N, C-alpha and C positions, 0 to 999 in steps of 0.2 A: 776562669782555669789557673790551678794549682802550678809551682814549680816543678813537682815531680809527673804532673801531666805534662807539661812543655816538654819536660827531658825523655818522655816516655814517645811523643810524638817525634821527637828528634832522630832519638836514638831507631826510629821505625823505620823512618826516612832516608837514615844512614844506610840503615841494610839493604834498603831497596834500591838506592842508588850505587852502591857497593855489587849487587848483584846484575842492574841493569850494564855496567863499568864489564863484569866480569863477561855477560853474554855478547857485549857488542866485541869485546876482544876477540873473543871464542870465533865470533863469524869474521873479524877481520883474518885470523890464523885459519880460517880452512875457506877463504875465498878461490884458493885454485885446485882444493880438493874435490876431485872428482865423485859426482854426485852428491856432493852437500846442499841441502836448504837451508837457504837463510833461518835462522831466529829467530821469532821475534816472542815480544815479552809484555803482557797485559798487567795494568797497575790497578790495583783495587783504592780510592781514596775513602781512606777510615775518617774522613770529619776533622775539622779543626787543623788543616793541614797535612795530619796522617797519611803513609803512603803504606802499601803492602803490594812487594811484589809477587806476580803469579808465577805458574810453572811454564818452561819455556815453549813456543810452539812453533811446530817446522811452517812457513811459508809452505804450499801446495797447495796444487789444485789439479785433483786426480783425471779432469778432463784434459790439459793441457800435456798432465803427464803421459796420458793412452795416446796422445795425438803424435808427441813426440814419440815414442816407441812405435807408433806405426811408420811416421816417416822415416824413423832409421833403420826398419825393417827394409822398405821398399828403396833407398838409395843404397844398402848395402845389398840387394839384388841386382841391382843395374851397377855399379863399380866393379863387383865379381865379373857380371858377363861381358860388361865390357875391356877390363882387364884379359880375360880369357878368348874372347873373340879377337882384340888387338893381337896378341901371339899370332894364335892362328894364320890372320890375314898375313903377317909378315910371313910367316914360313909360306903360305901358297903363293903368293904372290912377290916374290924377289925382286928388288928392283931391275936386276937383268935377270934374262932367261926364263925359268917356268913353263909351264904345259902348254900354253897358249902360243909361245916363242916355239918352242920343241915340235909343236904340231904346224905349224909354219912355215917351220926351218926343213920340215919332211915330207909337206908336199912342194916346195920350192928345189929342191933335192931331185926329185922325180920328176919335175917339169926341166929341170938341165938334163938327166939322164934322157929323157925322150928323145934328144935331138940327135943324142949319140950313144945309143946303147949296147953297143960293145965297148966304151972307156971303160978302164979299169979304173980310172982315178973316178968317174960318176959315179962308177956302180961303187966303187969301196965307201964314196960320201953320201948316197942315200941309205948305205946300212947303217953306215955311222950316225948316220940321223934318226932311222928309226928305232937306233939301240939308244938314241940322246931321249927319243919320247918314252919308253920303257923305263928309263933311268928317272923322268920327270913325275912316270903316273907314280913309280914306286915312291919317291920321295914325297909327293904329294900323302900317299897312304901313311905312312909313317911317320908324317908332320899329324895327320890328325889324332892317329893312334896315341901318339905321346901326350897330345893336349888332353885327350880325354882320360889317361891314364894319370895326368895331372889333376885333374881334375876328380879322378878318384880318392888320390892322395888326400887333397883339399877337402873332401868330404870326411874323408875319414876320421882327420884331425878336428875339423870342425863337430864331426859327434861327439867324438870322445869330450872337445872341453864343454860342448853343450848338457852333457850330462853328469859334468863336473856343478856348472852352473846350477843346475837342477836341483844338484843333492844339496848343493850350500845356501841355496833358496830356503829347503824344507828344513834345515838346520836354522836357519834363524826366525822361520815361521817359530819355529818351535820355543827359542829363548823370547823371542817377541809374546807369545802368546799365554808366556809365564807370569806375565804383569801386567796390571791395571795401566798402568802408565809409563811405554818403553822408552825405552833410550835414543831422541831423536838418532844417534848414532846409526844405530840398528836399523832403524827404517829407510835411513840413505844408502847404507849397503845394501839394503836386499833390493831398492829399488835399481839402484846401480848395476845390480847382478841381473836384475830381470830385463834390463834397457841391453846389457850384454847377450842375452841369451837371444831378445828379440832381434839385434842384429844377426844371430848365428839362424834362427830359425823361422822369422816374422812372425812369431805367434802374438797372444792374446795375453794379455795380465789382469787380474782381478782381483780386489782385495773385498774380501766379505764383509759381513758384519762382525764376524769373531776376530776380524783386525788381521787374518790371516791371506795371503797372497796364493792365489792361485792361477797357473801359467795354461793354456792351453794352445796347441800347434794347431793349424789349420784345417780342418774336417771334425773340431769337439772335441778331440784326449785331449786328456788331461795329461801333461809333463811332470808339473809339479799340483797337488792335490795337499793344500796344510802343508801338514809334516811329513807327507809321504813324497817321492820321489820317483818317477819313472827313470828309463833312461835309453838312448838311442842306440842302436846297434848297427853298426854294415856288417853285410856280409855277401860274397862272392855269388853272382845269380845267373847260372848261363841262359835262362830269359833275355838277360839283358847283354849277353853278349859277353858274358863273364866280368861286368863292370858289379860295380858294386849297390847292391839294396839298402834302403834306410830302413830300417822298422825300428816302430817304439816297442819298446818291449818292459811289463807290468805283471812279473812272474810268471805265470803260462799264459797272459795274453800278449798277443804278438800282432801289432797293426802296421802292416805295408806303407810307408808315407813318403815312398817315393818320388810318385807323380801327383801327391796330395801338398807338398808345402809351396808358396806362392810367393814368399816374403823370404828376406837373409840370404845369408851368403849360400847356405845349404842351395836355396832353392836357384842361388843365381849358377852354379857349377852344375847344378840339376839340368838347369834349362839347356845350358850349353850342351853338357856330355848329350844330352839325350832327344836334344834339339837340333841348332845347327851345325852342331860337329858330328852327328849322327847323319844329318844328312847332306853333308858333303861328301863323308865316306861312301854313302849308297851313290850318290850324284858322279864320284870319280870313279869308283866300281863302274857301274852300269855307262859310260860310257867307256870305259876302260874294254869291256865285252863288248858294246858294238863295234869300236874300232877295229880287234883283232877278228871278230868275226866276220864282218864285211870286209876284211882286207884279206884273211884268207882265204875267203871264197873263189874272189878274182887272182888271188897268187894260186890256189891250186890249177886254176883255170888254165894256166899259162905255166910255160918251160923255161928252165935256165938257159945257160949257152952251153948247155952239154944235153940241151935237147931232151931233160926228164923232167917232167910235170907232176903234179898231185903234191907238190910241197905246200906246207905251212910257213908265213914270215914269222908269226908269233905263233909262239908255245899256246895251244890255244884254252882259253877258260872253261872249264866243265860247268860252272856257274858263274852267276852275277857275282854274288859276295864274296869279296876278296880277289877278285879280277884287278884290280889298280896294283897291289902287292905284290900279285906273282907274273903280271906281264912280263914278259921277256920275248925276245927275238930267238927263232929255233936254233940254237949252237949250232947245226950240223949251216945251216946258211948265212949266219955269220963267220963264220969260221973260213967258209968256202965261197966267195963274190959270183963264182958263176952259178949258183945254185938261187942266185936270187932270178926272178921268171919275169922278163920284159918282153918273151916275145910269144907268138901263136905254137903251140905244138908243131913240128914238122912245119916250119916256117923257115922262111928264108936267113942267114946269118943274122939281118941287121934290124930285121922286124923289130916294130916297139909298142905293137898292141897291146902287150902285157904290161908296159910301165905309161900307156895311156891311160888301162884300163882302171888302175892303181890310182893315176892321178882325178882321173873322173870322182873318184868316189869325194874328193875336197868340196866338188859343189854340189854336192848331194843331201838333202835333207834326212840322214839315216842315224842323227842322235835325237836324244830329247824326245823319245815316243815317237820319233818319224817329222819332228817340227823344225830341226835345225840340222845346222852342219857340224860336224866335228869340233871345228874350229870355235863356231858361235856358241854350243853347245857348255865347251872348256870357260870362254868368257863369261858364259853365263852363268856356270858352277861357281867361279871363283868368286863373281861378283857378287853371288848372293852372300857370301860370304863377309867380306867388305858391306853390303847396303846393311845387313844385321849388324855390325860392329857401327854403322851409322845412327842406326835405329836405336841402338840402346846406349850410347853416348845423349843422343837426346833426351830419352828419359832420364839417364841419370842428371843429367842438368837441369829437368824439373824436379826429380826427388828430391835435388840437394837445394835448389830454392826454398822448397817447401820447407825441407828440414829447417832451412835455416831462419825461415818465417817463424816456424814453430818456437824455435829455441829460442829467439828474440824476446818473443813474448812469456816463456819459462822465466830467461834472464829476469825481464820486468816484475813477473810475478816472485821470485825466489830466490834469483842470484843476489852476491853480496857485493856490491859497490861499497869499496874499501874508504874510498873521498868522505861518503856520507856517514860508516860506521865512525870513522875518525872525529866528523863533526861531532856523531852523537855522543863519541867519548871525550871529545875536549868539554860539549857542556855539562856531562856528569859531572865531570871532576869539578867544573865551577860549583855545580851545585853543591859538590860532597863537602868541598871549601867551606860554602857559605855554611852549609849543616852543621860543619864540625865546629866553626865560630861562632853559631847558635847557642851548642852543644856546652862547649869551652865558657859561655855565658853563663848560662844557667847551672852548671857546674859551679862556677862562683859564687851566683847569688845563692846558691845552697851553700855554700861553703861560707859565706857571710851569714847566713841565719844562722848558721850551725854553730859560730861564732857565739854570737849574740845571746842566743839561749840563755 
């Protein structure tokens, strides 16, 4: 082999080494860049020591990427649900007070009044405790309404963000589809946005043979179809109690996906709003309705110290829905303790039949469809929120563990180890120095040869 051939081989080796050093440097520089996939580079042996560097290739496993997206959507749903339930539980079950304590206090005040039904202090205390019960119901109803409104706010923001991400993915698809070998950075950016979109919607992404990514929400509807993106739109819906309906909109095609989503933050908030929180509101309304109806029945049958009967202790709820928020002591009774019905009509002044009748309601199964007492039903209804919170936290822990496992596998496959890349760069730099020395030697030999001709 002649000197010129040696020079050519050395030059190709130097070029390949320089390219490999630059690739390793790029990996190190982007080690902490979200969504970055490590770039590998194959080399081709040209024979006789010659080397040619190929094009950079992303270290990516589509199966691992898909599993990571799925785990991300599951964790995001559970995490969102836990956050919402935690806030509601704190509002419904304060460290002191709350509905169960108010109900227990109400019946305790009736027990005290039964011993001295004409005592004005005890009569006033009984009315105050009744008023405390109504406040506890109203506060619970307000807390539930507020958490559901907060969920609507998050749903609206998430839908808007998801639509933006869908548009960005479609635009990246357009750019990627225009070239045979797209820039790996564009593929990283597209995968990152698909990951973020999964975190919001829990959908599923597929890269077709044309190299374009398509994103499906649960149920099979396309949010991104190649270079075309649909939108997620929110609309206030009376059928949902004037809460937001979530639609997938593609031109004239509108698909209601409110009850379809199974993963992501949107599913977490929708599950909370239309599941646990809605059930808590219904339970509270039913308990308020049952309490007011049964107490009023007994109260109307008895008379106050003014010998007048037929009055309601609580403002009578017309329907179950909204009963908790509207519950109140009848204003005239609250303002005049003489109207608190504690005696049979036309009975002697100190008769306590009426208050004993009210007190007897404490232990009767008049709530929960006739299966529980008022206090037991209040504890069950509020406890259901706590149980849902505990269950959601357990799901979150499992989802988080699964995501950690998948991410560890993905990092081993496509993550960047700065130490390994630095070692690779050091080795390549040594090889580059040797190649430069080799080329310098060949150059000197060629120079000597030319001078001796």
